[in-house]
N, C-alpha and C positions, 0 to 999 in steps of 0.2 A: 478578488476571486479566491476561492478555496478549492483545494484538490483532495479527493480521495485517491489513494494509490495502493498498488500492490507491488511489493518489493520481493524479488526472488533472491533468497539468501544463498550464500556460497554452498550450503549443504542441500540446496534444492527445495527447502521449505519455503512457504509463502507467508509474508507478513503484510497485514493491512494497516494503513495509517492515514492521517490527514495532515495537510500542511498548506501554507500560503505560497511556498516557494519550493518546487520540486527539486531543482538542482541543488539548492542549499541543503535540503533534507537528505538527499542521497549522499552528499558530501559528509554531512554529520554522521549518518549511519556508518559510513566507511572509515571515519576517523574515530569510531568507538564512542561517539557522543550521542548516539541515538538511543533507542530502547535497549534494555538489557537483553531481550530476546535476540535482536539482530546482532548486538555486540558479541554475544556468546557464540554466534555462528559466523563471525568474521566479516560481517558486512554483506553487501549484495548490490543488486541493480533494480531500479524501478522499471517494471516491464508493462505497467498498465496504469492509467489514470482517468479520472472523470472530473470535470470542472463544475463548480457550484457557485452561485451568487452569494449564498449565506453559509455561515458556520454551521447553523442548525441542520441544514440539508446535507452538508458534507458529513457531519457526525452521524446523522441517521443512516446514510448510505454505508458508512464504515461499519456501524453496528449490524446492519443487515447482512453485508457480505461476510463479516466475521462468523456468521452462523452457517455459511455455505460449507459444503464438503470441499476437499481439495479438488476433486473432479469438477465440481460445479464452478469453482474459481478458475480452473484452467479453461473451461468452456467460455466463461466470461472474457477471459484474456484473449482467447482465440477468435470469438465471434462478436465481441463488443457488448455494449450495454444491454442487459436484459433484467427486467424487474418483475 
């Protein structure tokens, strides 16, 4: 399984990513081993995820959600999966 996720950084910004292991990825982000974006914001917490059977589908969802405004991302987090 693959996961698309949204991580809320310590500065309240949102980061979109993809992983096979949510717990490991959050730990990496908080240890400064994740993306430069999250590292520069001091880490964060995964607050939303969606599960996919294929890497391709997870990557497509990540690309789609990255185009969303912050408000639309917050609505997704609050109300669930909307495409």
